[in-house]
N, C-alpha and C positions, 0 to 999 in steps of 0.2 A: 714399838707398839704398832699393831696393824692400824693404818689410818682410817679404815672403815669403821673402827670402833668409836671414832669421834664423830661419825656422820649422824645426821638427824634421822628421825623416824621416817620410814618410807611412806610416801603418799600414793594412794591408788590413783591412777590416771583415768580410770573408767570404772563403771559399775556393772558392766555387762560383758560376759565372755561366751562365745560360740565354740562348742566342742564337737568335732566331727571325727568319728572313727572310720578308718578306711582299711579294708582287707581285700586286696586284689593280688592273689598269689601268682597269677600268670595272665597272659592276654589271649587265652585260648578257651574254647568251649563256652560255658556259661559266662565267663569273665571277658569274652572277646571284645565287647563294646563298653564294659563297665568303666574303664579308665576315661573314656570320653564323657560318660555320664558324670563321673566324679569331677572332671575338669569343669564342666558346666556348672555343677553344684558349687564348687569352690569359687569360680569366677563370679557367679551371681551373688554369693555371700560377700565377697570382697567389694563388689560394686554397690551393694545395698546397705552396707554397714557404715556408721560414722565413727568419729573419734571416741565415742562413749562405749565402743564394743571392740574387744580384742578377739582374735581367732586362734584357737588351738586345733591342730590336726594330730590325731593319734594314729601313727603308722603301725598297724597290727600285723607285722610280718608280711608286708606286701612285696611285690617283685621290684627289681632294680629300677625299672622305668618309673614306677610310682615314687620310689624314694628320691630319685634324681629330680623329678618334677617338684616334689615338696621342697627340696633343698633350694631349687631355683626360686620358688615363691618366698622362702624365708630370706634369701639373699636380697631379693627385690623389696623386702619389707612389706610384702603384701599380706603376710600372716605373721603372727606374733610368736608362736611356739610350735615346735614339732616334738612329739614324744615317739621315739622309735622302740619297737619291741622286736627282738630277734625271733620269738615264737608267738603264734597267735594265742593270746591269753583269754580270748572270748570277748564278744562285743560289750556286754554289760560291765565286766570287770575293768575293761579298758576305759569305758565312759566314766564309771564311778571313781576310778583311780584318778583320772584327770580332773574330775569335778572337785574331789576332796583336796587336790593340790592347788586349786584355784582360790582366789581371794575376793573376787567380785560377788556382789550380792545377788545378781541374776545370772544364772548359768543355763544357756540354751544347749541342749543335747540333740544332735541331729543325725539321721541316717545319711548315708553317702549319696543317696539318690533324691535329695530334696532340691528343688529349684526355687530360689528365693526371689520374691517380687519386691520392687521398690516400695518402702513404707512399712515392711514387716517389723523392723526393729522399733520404730517410733510407736507403732500401734500396740505392740506387746508391752512396751515400757509405759505407755499411757494408762493401760489397764492396771498394772502394778502400782503406779503412782496415785491413781485416783479412786481405786476401790480397795477397801480394807480387807485384810485376811485372804488375800489371793495367794495360793500356793503355786499354781502353774497356769501358763497361758500358751496356747498353740496358735500359730498364724494360719492353720488350716481348719476352718470351722466345718463341722459335719453334723447334720441334724440327728443322725442315728446314735449318737453317743450320750444322749441326755441321761440315760440310766446306767451308764458304765462308770463305776467307781466315783459317783457324784453325790453320795448321801450327805456328805458334809456341806456341799454346795446347796443341795435342796433344803437342808435344815436351816441355812441362813435365810433362804427365801421364806420358809414357813414362819420364821421368827421375825420377819419384817425388816431384816438388815439391808436388803436390796429390793428394788422393784422387779416384778416378773410379769411377762406377758408372752403370748404366742404371736409372732409377727411374720408377715410375708416379706421376703428379701429377694425380689426377682433378680437383682444384680449378682446374686451368689449362684444362680441356677447352673450356668455353664461350667464354672470352676468346680462346683460340687459334683456334677456328673463326671468331670474328668477324674476327680478323686475316686469316685465309685468305680469308674471304668478301669482305673489302674490296678484294682484288686479283683476285677471281673465280677463285681457286685451289680445288682439290678439298678438300672438307671431310673431317674425320676422324670416324669413327663410334665408335671404341673409346676410351672415356675412360681406360682403363687402359694405353694405349700407353706405351712406355718413353721417357724423356727422358734426354739425356746430361748428367749432373750431376757437378760437381766440388765438393769440400769442403776447407776449410782454416780452422783456428782456430775451428771450430764454425759457420762461415758457408758456406751452399750457394749455388751459382750454376749457370746453364745455359751450356753451351759454345756459342759462336757468337751471332750476332745479325744483323739487317738493318741498314739505315742511315737509316731514316725519323727516328729519334731516337737519338743517340749521346752519351753522356757520355765525354769524352776527356781524357787528361792533357794539360796545356798544352804540355809539352815536345815533343809530336808535331808541333805546328805550326811548330816551328823546327828540326826535324831531318829526319824522314822524309816529311812533306808537301812536295810539289814547291814550289820557290821561285818558279817562273814562273807567271803567271796562267793560268787555264784558257781564258779567252775564249770560254766556252760558256754559252749562256743557261740550259739545263737538260738533264739527261740526257746522252746520247752518251758514256757511260762516265766522266763527270766524277766521280760519286760513288765509283766504284771507284778511280780514280787518286788522288783527294784525301782519301778517308776509309778505304775498305776495305783497300787494299793498304798504305798507310802504317801502319795499326795492326799488321798482320801482320809487316811489314818491320822494325818496331821491336823485335822479339823480346819484345813484351809480350803479355799475354793478352786475347783478345776474348771477353767474357762478357755474359750477360744476367741479370737478377734471377730468382730461383728461382720467383717467382710474378709474375703480370701486374700492372703498375702504370701502363699507358698503353694507349691505343687509337688506331688509324688510322681517321679519320673519312671521308675522301674529300671530295667537293665539295658535300655536302648534309647538313644537320643532321637527325637522326632522334630519335624520342622517347626511346630508351634512352640516348642521349648526354646529354640534359638530365637524366635520372634519375641518371646518374653524377655530374654536377656538383651536383645537389641533395644527394646523399650526401656529396660532398666538403665542402659547406658545413655540413651537420649534424654531420660528424665532424672538424671543423677542429682541427688540432693546435696545440700551443704554438708561437707564432711566434719566441720568443726561444730562441736556441740558441748554445751555446759552440762555438768553433772548435777542432777537434781536429787534431793534426798528422798528415799523411799520410806513408806510407812513401816513401823516395826512389825515383825512377823515372828510370833512365838509358837511354834508347833506344840500341840498338846497330844500326849499319848494316853488315851483312855485304856481301861482294862480291856483285854482282847475279847472276852465273852460279852461284856456290855457293848462294845463297839459293834459286834456282829448282830446283836439284838436290835440295837438302835438303827443300824443300817437297814434292816428289813422293815422296821416300823416306819422310818422316814419315807422310804420309797412308797410304801403302801398308802400312807396318809397323803403324801404329795400327789400321787396319781388319782386320788379321790377328789382332792380339792382343785387340782389343776389338770383335768383330763385333756388329752391331746385333741385338738380341733381339726 
């Protein structure tokens, strides 16, 4: 008899998994500096995660230098899992496949050019643990996403499930402008501009988020995320269909951390990015962490036509009752 058949049930050692998909086919042209960006991304992730978070990297047909770098990280036990693809199967299909193969209740999906800041994991987990019906949390807050696939969040506010107010957060000003600048968007000059803030059980969060990095409840990948593959390499509305809409459609809340805990780097490493990682190393936190139980999350799938109607009504009513100041 196979001795493993007599083994006890496997116990999860953590409740959070970070999944990063990397596609660097060569070190030339557009991709000339992307390996260095990815190295900084992964090093910052390794530095800022504790024992409650495992790391999976999906190698989506990258070049030999990237594959060897990942094998070295796995051998050093810096990361938990590598998934190798001989062909590029597309960013979303690689992410969703890795997520559905994971067992942890919180799954963070990240682009290859995200720079993690110390505290991101604790702050995202704190929101999931203390605020009910949270479907996703991003460690990059952005004021401009209050109305982007957030009708289920705004509905919770209208029903009085959480407190809501517009607040100035001057300490977010510099990081927020860095995020805007990374996409060549217009910068903000007023550091006292108001942010859409919810509060529950003494924990604050920002309404809405982008999708460059998202911590999502695992249940989403088996309910509201489409079952069929996207068959898209990158972009072309795939992030909306497989991340953004499923979060809203689940009737869960789409939030971001109250303060900024990650950065979008782009395809080139700059001096300030290295400084963030240096601070990460200097302020490294305790890696040992106890696993805490998360609130239950049961995604609900309304009828599609009712969902679209409710979505329009909620946004209209919310913006009348809570006009931006």
